C-alpha positions as CSV (number, residue, x, y, z in Angstrom):
1,X,-26.1,-5.7,17.8
2,X,-29.4,-3.8,17.2
3,X,-28.9,-0.7,15.0
4,X,-31.4,1.0,12.7
5,X,-30.1,3.8,10.5
6,X,-32.4,6.7,9.6
7,X,-33.4,7.9,6.2
8,X,-30.9,7.1,3.4
9,X,-28.1,6.0,5.8
10,X,-26.3,2.6,5.6
11,X,-24.2,1.0,8.3
12,X,-21.3,-1.1,6.9
13,X,-18.4,-3.1,8.2
14,X,-15.1,-2.8,6.4
15,X,-13.8,-6.2,5.1
16,X,-10.2,-6.7,6.1
17,X,-8.1,-8.7,3.6
18,X,-5.1,-10.7,4.8
19,X,-1.8,-9.5,3.3
20,X,1.1,-11.7,2.6
21,X,4.3,-10.0,1.9
22,X,6.9,-12.0,-0.1
23,X,9.8,-10.1,1.4
24,X,8.7,-11.0,5.0
25,X,8.3,-7.3,6.0
26,X,5.5,-6.8,8.5
27,X,3.5,-3.6,7.9
28,X,1.9,-2.1,11.2
29,X,-1.8,-1.5,11.3
30,X,-1.2,2.2,11.5
31,X,0.6,2.2,8.2
32,X,-2.0,0.2,6.3
33,X,-4.7,1.8,4.1
34,X,-8.3,1.5,5.0
35,X,-10.1,-1.2,3.0
36,X,-12.5,0.0,0.5
37,X,-14.6,-3.1,0.4
38,X,-17.4,-3.4,3.0
39,X,-20.4,-5.5,3.9
40,X,-23.8,-3.9,4.5
41,X,-24.9,-4.5,8.1
42,X,-28.1,-2.3,8.3
43,X,-30.1,-0.1,5.9
44,X,-32.4,2.8,6.6
45,X,-35.9,3.0,5.2
46,X,-34.9,5.5,2.3
47,X,-34.8,9.2,1.7
48,X,-38.1,11.2,1.9
49,X,-38.8,12.9,-1.5
50,X,-40.4,16.2,-2.2
51,X,-43.8,14.6,-2.7
52,X,-43.6,12.8,0.7
53,X,-43.0,9.4,-0.7
54,X,-39.8,7.4,0.2
55,X,-37.2,6.6,-2.4
56,X,-36.3,2.9,-2.2
57,X,-32.7,1.9,-1.2
58,X,-30.5,0.3,-3.8
59,X,-28.6,-1.8,-1.3
60,X,-29.8,-4.3,1.2
61,X,-28.3,-6.1,4.2
62,X,-25.5,-8.5,3.3
63,X,-24.5,-6.8,0.0
64,X,-20.7,-6.4,-0.6
65,X,-20.0,-2.7,-1.6
66,X,-17.1,-0.4,-2.4
67,X,-16.8,2.8,-0.4
68,X,-14.3,5.7,-0.4
69,X,-11.4,5.5,2.0
70,X,-12.6,8.4,4.1
71,X,-16.4,8.1,3.5
72,X,-18.9,8.2,6.3
73,X,-18.5,8.4,10.1
74,X,-16.6,5.7,11.9
75,X,-18.3,4.3,15.0
76,X,-17.7,1.5,17.4
77,X,-20.6,-0.7,18.7
78,X,-20.0,-4.0,20.7
79,X,-16.3,-3.9,19.9
80,X,-16.9,-3.8,16.2
81,X,-15.7,-1.0,14.0
82,X,-18.5,0.2,11.7
83,X,-19.0,3.1,9.3
84,X,-22.3,5.0,8.8
85,X,-22.6,6.7,5.4
86,X,-25.3,8.0,3.1
87,X,-26.4,5.8,0.2
88,X,-24.9,8.2,-2.3
89,X,-21.5,7.7,-0.8
90,X,-21.5,4.1,-2.0
91,X,-19.4,3.8,-5.1
92,X,-20.5,0.3,-6.3
93,X,-22.2,-3.0,-5.4
94,X,-19.9,-6.0,-6.0
95,X,-21.3,-9.3,-7.5
96,X,-25.0,-8.3,-7.8
């Protein structure tokens, strides 16, 4: 996959966690909540500031992050479900 987001956009892939239910009940995919943990796949060059310089991005490819359940725009590339969002929609970086 070759994707390059523009400006302060970030492309992420939601990280699915396996669920084990003690009661043996299986929850269908349509009833599950969207995961909020994601991995950064691609990062734009940064937002252009008023003076013409670029603001550096706080995240880089491979970072684990937290995003809102309904943040960004969902896309599908090469049978992968991805999300494109602005850097300011990222809630936190995990483990860095």
